[in-house]
ZAKOL-833962 format. One line per 8 residues: number of its first residue (from 1); for each residue x, y, z of C-alpha. Coordinates in steps of 0.1 Angstrom, whole numbers. Layout:
<sites>
NUM) X/Y/Z; ...;
</sites>
This chain:
<sites>
1) -136/470/-608; -110/470/-578; -73/482/-585; -59/464/-555; -36/439/-557; -17/417/-529; 14/427/-548; 13/461/-534;
9) 11/466/-495; -1/433/-491; -32/446/-503; -40/467/-472; -44/436/-454; -34/432/-416; -22/394/-422; -31/372/-451;
17) -38/385/-486; -54/368/-517; -63/384/-551; -98/372/-563; -116/382/-594; -133/407/-574; -102/422/-557; -85/415/-528;
25) -95/389/-499; -81/397/-466; -83/368/-436; -68/363/-404; -53/331/-386; -68/310/-357; -73/333/-326; -82/368/-346;
33) -112/381/-362; -116/400/-393; -130/438/-385; -158/454/-406; -132/471/-425; -118/441/-441; -87/447/-436; -79/447/-399;
41) -70/414/-378; -82/416/-340; -70/393/-313; -101/373/-300; -104/371/-263; -111/335/-254; -114/339/-220; -149/360/-226;
49) -168/334/-237; -172/306/-205; -141/311/-192; -121/300/-221; -131/264/-211; -107/266/-182; -113/253/-147; -100/278/-126;
57) -79/310/-144; -78/320/-181; -52/346/-195; -59/357/-226; -26/360/-251; -19/371/-288; -40/346/-308; -42/323/-282;
65) -53/321/-242; -36/298/-216; -53/280/-186; -38/281/-150; -49/269/-119; -53/279/-82; -25/269/-61; -25/231/-52;
73) -42/223/-82; -21/211/-116; -34/215/-153; -44/181/-167; -28/174/-204; -58/185/-220; -46/220/-209; -82/231/-196;
81) -92/206/-164; -75/215/-131; -71/186/-106; -62/185/-69; -26/178/-63; -22/149/-41; 9/162/-18; 4/132/3;
89) 16/108/-27; 46/128/-30; 78/111/-11; 93/128/22; 59/154/22; 54/146/61; 73/128/85; 43/109/100;
97) 7/111/88; -3/133/56; -41/142/51; -47/154/17; -73/184/13; -87/203/-19; -59/225/-28; -38/216/2;
105) -27/190/30; -19/186/63; 10/169/86; -1/150/117; 21/139/141; 19/108/165; 9/107/198; 39/122/218;
113) 56/141/189; 46/179/175; 48/194/144; 75/219/136; 87/230/101; 50/226/88; 61/190/79; 81/176/104;
121) 77/157/137; 98/162/170; 97/144/201; 77/164/233; 103/170/260; 72/163/283; 97/166/312; 102/202/304;
129) 66/210/312; 63/214/347; 87/186/352; 61/161/333; 37/166/364; 64/141/381; 63/143/419; 100/130/420;
137) 118/128/386; 109/124/352; 128/107/321; 123/117/284; 117/92/260; 109/90/222; 71/97/219; 65/94/255;
145) 79/98/289; 78/84/325; 82/94/361; 105/76/382; 109/72/420; 137/67/446; 146/37/462; 120/25/484;
153) 92/40/466; 71/29/434; 50/42/409; 13/54/422; -14/38/395; -19/75/383; 22/70/368; 29/104/385;
161) 31/102/424; 56/79/440; 44/60/472; 63/36/498; 63/3/488; 51/-9/522; 27/21/526; -6/11/544;
169) -37/28/523; -71/25/537; -93/25/511; -70/7/486; -77/-28/478; -46/-55/472; -45/-65/439; -60/-105/436;
177) -31/-125/432; -23/-151/405; -32/-189/413; -16/-221/403; -39/-251/413; -33/-287/406; -55/-317/411; -55/-354/402;
185) -88/-362/380; -93/-397/364; -56/-406/367; -44/-374/355; -26/-342/369; -47/-315/359; -32/-277/367; -46/-246/361;
193) -34/-210/363; -59/-183/371; -50/-148/365; -73/-119/378; -52/-91/375; -19/-75/359; -25/-97/330; -7/-93/296;
201) -11/-113/265; 13/-106/234; 14/-125/202; 50/-123/191; 43/-143/159; 19/-169/143; 39/-194/163; 50/-176/191;
209) 34/-155/223; 40/-143/256; 19/-147/286; 23/-130/323; 3/-128/352; 15/-107/381; 43/-80/390; 76/-95/396;
217) 86/-86/433; 123/-72/426; 121/-65/389; 122/-30/394; 101/-24/363; 68/-42/350; 69/-65/320; 73/-48/290;
225) 47/-31/266; 25/-28/295; 7/6/298; -1/3/331; 16/6/364; 18/-10/397; -13/-12/419; -8/-3/452;
233) -5/-30/481; -22/-27/514; -4/-30/545; 23/-53/529; 47/-71/553; 86/-64/550; 97/-82/518; 119/-106/513;
241) 138/-116/480; 112/-141/459; 117/-175/458; 120/-182/419; 116/-213/395; 127/-215/359; 113/-245/335; 113/-254/297;
249) 87/-279/291; 84/-298/257; 49/-309/239; 52/-331/209; 31/-325/177; 13/-296/189; 15/-258/177; 13/-230/203;
257) -21/-213/198; -38/-196/228; -72/-213/224; -105/-216/246; -110/-251/265; -131/-273/245; -168/-277/260; -168/-315/263;
265) -133/-310/280; -148/-286/305; -177/-305/309; -156/-335/319; -136/-319/343; -160/-292/357; -157/-307/390; -122/-301/392;
273) -122/-269/374; -116/-239/396; -134/-205/392; -98/-188/400; -95/-151/416; -134/-146/419; -130/-165/451; -102/-162/478;
281) -73/-190/478; -50/-200/503; -16/-188/501; -2/-223/491; -15/-216/456; -8/-180/453; 21/-167/430; 35/-133/424;
289) 47/-134/388; 41/-155/362; 57/-156/330; 50/-181/302; 61/-182/266; 53/-204/239; 75/-211/209; 69/-237/179;
297) 89/-251/157; 91/-279/128; 112/-309/133; 118/-331/104; 118/-367/110; 143/-392/97; 136/-405/63; 131/-380/33;
305) 94/-383/28; 85/-382/64; 65/-350/69; 80/-321/95; 66/-326/130; 52/-297/152; 71/-293/184; 64/-267/211;
313) 85/-254/239; 67/-236/271; 89/-219/290; 77/-207/326; 91/-184/353; 76/-184/388; 79/-165/415; 62/-168/452;
321) 60/-134/474; 77/-147/510; 69/-129/542; 92/-124/570; 67/-125/594; 59/-162/586; 89/-170/607; 81/-182/641;
329) 107/-200/669; 103/-233/653; 107/-225/618; 134/-193/611; 135/-173/579; 156/-196/564; 133/-228/571; 101/-209/557;
337) 121/-201/528; 132/-234/520; 96/-249/526; 80/-228/501; 109/-234/476; 103/-273/481; 65/-260/474; 69/-246/444;
345) 92/-273/431; 67/-296/439; 41/-276/421; 67/-277/389; 70/-313/388; 32/-314/387; 30/-290/363; 50/-309/339;
353) 31/-341/339; -1/-321/333; 16/-304/304; 27/-334/289; -7/-348/286; -20/-315/274; -40/-308/306; -24/-274/317;
361) -52/-247/313; -46/-206/318; -78/-188/328; -88/-153/319; -120/-137/328; -137/-171/336; -124/-189/304; -97/-214/305;
369) -76/-214/275; -50/-243/261; -18/-230/252; -13/-257/225; -30/-278/204; -21/-309/188; -25/-311/151; -56/-328/137;
377) -53/-354/113; -82/-344/90; -81/-311/70; -90/-280/95; -104/-251/85; -76/-223/87; -86/-202/121; -103/-167/108;
385) -83/-146/135; -56/-152/162; -69/-150/200; -75/-113/211; -85/-106/173; -120/-105/153; -130/-101/118; -141/-67/107;
393) -144/-60/74; -124/-89/59; -95/-76/82; -82/-92/116; -84/-63/142; -76/-66/178; -101/-58/205; -99/-23/217;
401) -93/-4/247; -120/-4/272; -128/-44/258; -114/-75/263; -115/-107/237; -141/-133/255; -130/-168/244; -164/-182/252;
409) -183/-158/232; -156/-150/204; -158/-117/204; -147/-86/220; -168/-75/252; -166/-44/272; -149/-42/305; -175/-43/332;
417) -176/-12/355; -150/-16/384; -125/-26/358; -107/-12/328; -83/-21/297; -57/3/288; -39/-23/263; -51/-36/229;
425) -61/-71/222; -64/-85/258; -82/-118/271; -94/-99/306; -96/-64/321; -80/-52/350; -95/-46/383; -99/-5/395;
433) -77/2/422; -107/14/441; -143/6/450; -151/41/456; -174/56/433; -194/38/403; -170/35/373; -180/30/340;
441) -183/2/319; -158/-1/289; -131/20/310; -102/27/287; -77/37/313; -75/39/352; -84/75/355; -122/63/342;
449) -128/38/369; -146/67/390; -142/74/424; -110/99/419; -101/130/436; -110/159/410; -84/183/400; -79/212/428;
457) -79/182/453; -60/152/467; -59/122/489; -38/96/500; -46/72/475; -58/96/446; -96/83/455; -126/101/475;
465) -127/113/502; -102/140/491; -93/173/508; -86/205/485; -54/219/480; -41/239/508; -35/277/504; 0/282/485;
473) -6/252/463; -25/237/433; -33/206/415; -40/204/374; -46/168/373; -74/141/387; -64/115/410; -31/125/427;
481) -22/120/462; -5/157/463; -9/193/456; 25/210/439; 35/243/461; 36/276/445; 72/282/458; 88/312/472;
489) 64/316/496; 33/327/473; 1/319/484; -30/313/462; -65/334/462; -84/302/475; -82/263/484; -86/241/458;
497) -65/257/431; -61/243/394; -25/257/382; 1/282/390; -17/310/375; -39/309/407; -5/315/426; -3/352/434;
505) 28/361/414; 45/393/421; 46/400/382; 25/381/352; 45/369/331; 42/372/292; 47/342/265; 83/338/258;
513) 91/340/296; 85/320/326; 83/330/364; 109/327/388; 97/315/423; 132/327/438; 139/360/423; 103/370/417;
521) 108/379/383; 99/372/345; 129/357/328; 132/348/291; 130/316/277; 167/305/270; 176/296/234; 159/261/226;
529) 129/267/244; 97/285/240; 64/292/259; 31/302/244; 10/312/274; 8/339/297; 14/333/333; 37/299/336;
537) 64/289/358; 82/271/329; 92/267/295; 89/242/268; 120/226/254; 119/224/216; 108/194/200; 135/169/186;
545) 167/182/176; 153/218/169; 164/249/184; 156/286/183; 174/315/166; 172/337/199; 159/335/234; 123/344/244;
553) 106/324/217; 68/321/219; 58/296/197; 71/261/187; 72/274/149; 101/292/160; 121/260/166; 141/250/138;
561) 162/220/129; 198/234/118; 209/199/99; 221/204/66; 251/196/43; 266/163/36; 280/143/5; 252/133/-21;
569) 240/108/-39; 257/96/-73; 226/96/-97; 195/116/-80; 190/138/-48; 175/169/-32; 196/200/-20; 172/214/9;
577) 177/242/35; 175/232/72; 143/229/83; 123/231/49; 96/239/45; 95/259/72; 121/289/78; 155/285/79;
585) 174/290/111; 199/323/113; 238/319/112; 238/284/94; 267/275/72; 259/241/49; 278/227/27; 272/196/3;
593) 291/181/-22; 282/162/-56; 306/140/-68; 292/119/-98; 307/88/-112; 328/87/-142; 318/100/-175; 287/117/-156;
601) 274/157/-156; 249/173/-129; 215/188/-138; 200/210/-117; 165/224/-111; 157/250/-90; 119/251/-88; 115/282/-66;
609) 137/297/-38; 127/322/-13; 154/344/3; 145/377/18; 158/405/-2; 186/424/14; 209/451/1; 240/430/16;
617) 229/401/1; 229/383/36; 215/347/26; 234/332/0; 230/298/-19; 262/296/-43; 270/262/-66; 306/260/-78;
625) 334/236/-83; 350/239/-49; 355/256/-19; 377/282/-35; 362/317/-41; 378/313/-77; 368/283/-89; 343/278/-118;
633) 306/292/-102; 277/278/-118; 253/290/-97; 248/322/-71; 217/341/-59; 205/358/-26; 171/367/-41; 137/352/-43;
641) 124/335/-77; 93/320/-80; 97/312/-117; 117/277/-123; 151/276/-136; 170/241/-152; 208/245/-160; 235/222/-160;
649) 266/223/-141; 296/240/-156; 321/216/-137; 322/179/-133; 314/180/-96; 299/205/-74; 305/220/-39; 275/240/-26;
657) 270/261/3; 240/279/20; 247/306/43; 219/325/64; 228/358/86; 208/372/119; 188/388/97; 153/380/84;
665) 145/343/74; 126/326/46; 113/292/35; 145/284/15; 149/259/-11; 147/222/-21; 168/219/-52; 167/181/-68;
673) 196/171/-91; 203/143/-114; 234/130/-130; 233/116/-167; 255/101/-190; 279/129/-207; 270/116/-241; 236/136/-239;
681) 255/165/-228; 244/185/-261; 210/173/-258; 205/185/-223; 220/217/-229; 195/223/-259; 164/216/-240; 175/234/-206;
689) 186/266/-229; 153/267/-248; 133/299/-240; 99/278/-245; 108/253/-215; 99/285/-194; 77/308/-216; 45/289/-209;
697) 33/286/-170; 24/251/-178; 57/241/-184; 71/263/-155; 45/241/-133; 62/209/-147; 94/221/-132; 77/225/-100;
705) 57/194/-101; 76/168/-79; 63/136/-95; 69/147/-131; 104/160/-124; 112/124/-107; 100/107/-139; 121/129/-161;
713) 149/126/-136; 145/89/-134; 149/86/-173; 178/111/-176; 197/88/-149; 187/57/-160; 178/61/-196; 165/22/-200;
721) 141/29/-175; 124/49/-202; 109/18/-218; 88/13/-181; 67/46/-194; 44/39/-222; 32/63/-250; 1/68/-233;
729) 13/73/-200; 38/102/-213; 4/115/-229; -11/118/-196; 19/132/-177; 30/160/-197; 10/185/-221; 11/181/-260;
737) 32/214/-261; 58/201/-239; 60/165/-256; 65/186/-286; 91/205/-275; 110/177/-263; 104/155/-293; 118/177/-317;
745) 151/180/-296; 155/142/-292; 150/136/-330; 173/164/-339; 197/151/-314; 195/113/-324; 192/122/-366; 229/120/-371;
753) 231/83/-357; 205/72/-382;
</sites>
């Protein structure tokens, strides 16, 4: 019989000892196994079998184990499964478009913008890139730019070159004019406006739309929202101020809705119907520019029980071009002008009659449209989509580029060869400015019309026949009327050169530099500009409000936003290094202040902070009561910490400063804060000072999880919002160990009040 007993040296057992009739019996806790000697307990390495059940990483601990996930994934509350973090679901992840990938994400900018600081989008200054390839002036705008011409010249269709307003072009063709024609049919005036070119349809709202046709003679700019530019006139005579007429028409019991003319009406008036711009028309019916705006509103009738009455107004603006060449000895310029004015006024009177009788039609691509419809008495099925749109997958979608809406077929139709459409939801296609070349069906812009001069060549109108760029000049784009000189007397190796790199510069400039054709030297790009290519003669201005730390920048990633600091919100917010999550700039001095409302305190979480480690602490983040260096300091660091930390402010308000020097830069920080009722001070302090909050990797990840931190802060800032989260939601958001930690703290804090 054994003489061992648990009373002496725990029976020799490592852990638990129990006396039995046959002697002592040793046992081990969960996570350990009893060794063959019957005494010793050895830790079980759970990670050796099936990776401990972990999706990604398994780390063995004494008596247990812990799962963790790859970057860009988070551990679910079962503490085994890893799930991709959808960064795109967070607020402020990307300035424009966010694309989520397993374990990562990508930010994409809209056209005319470029990415900087990893997630931000800044306007591209296209004018800094070889003057936007404009022949004359270049004007940068948000997300775009436009070339501008001096007085007496206008933009060519390629939107880059300038041409004289009265210039004759042998291979060009005049744009067909809009035609207003009125005829009498069955005792009624019937007016029709055909619009063969420069047509624009804009649906302003459900009850309002605008139609424009042609180009204003003296307006300087084409109608708004139009992508195309003016098409060249051919052999235009000297232009005099146009004759203008504006009128407003009222249609009772009708709603503004552009709808194809019914086939019955069309058959009845077939003989009077015009074919529009397909056939030549006399000057009598040609107008230079028309703008029609239709607005509907409901007017309540007298008497309370009477239903509201639909009333529509059409505002019409007409311009007729006057040619001074029409004047003669019998009728001078003033006489011709007066005759044209009377003719237009007479046409407007007839137009008013036709509109009153619902006999006015607008023709696009051979289809007549009514501008407004009378309300039907019986029940009418609602329109599926507005004009210019079709139903796709249950949604109304505008007809795309290279197509137009056919009212006759009630579908989007590809633009025929010889025409193009560069605007969504239109009712016709624009004629190509030249018939040279075959063209393509469904052309999305004028450059797809065909017959253009290729890069390295030019012609008087941008179309064939073309001449190669002479020696000492180059042209990188198609459809141009000129070639750019190399400058400084430089020559090219051959004719037909495509870029400045073909110019025989005396030195080949490296990235971060541009070639100066006057001094024939390479010049470093100034601060606020960069150049990533070899052998260029310009530097690109940094996007948006960004700049570079130094001159000679070679990449847009070196462009940084320096904006920072300010007064922060009362309840929740972020303290963020400038240009975050991109590297912060050098020599910045940012100051923030948090001044909470009465009886509120500040809680701060630093998920991670990246500051280059330097002996002299060059880059510093400090939080204290005020700007005085002797005031109470809550937090100060000049190093990188990837482990999170939470703390309460030692003062009721905070003055926060971030300074960087000229040395190395880093990612910086994004530090969330919340203000809470000071009655909870003891509870919050108890939680943030508990080492268990940071001991587990899973708990650390909670403090880095933007969604979870936002939920925690939401409840801390506004305790009544706690009831918005069900117990099940809490279990799905936070691991059991975290809920257990918080519950014990809250229970102990509330116990005195029970």
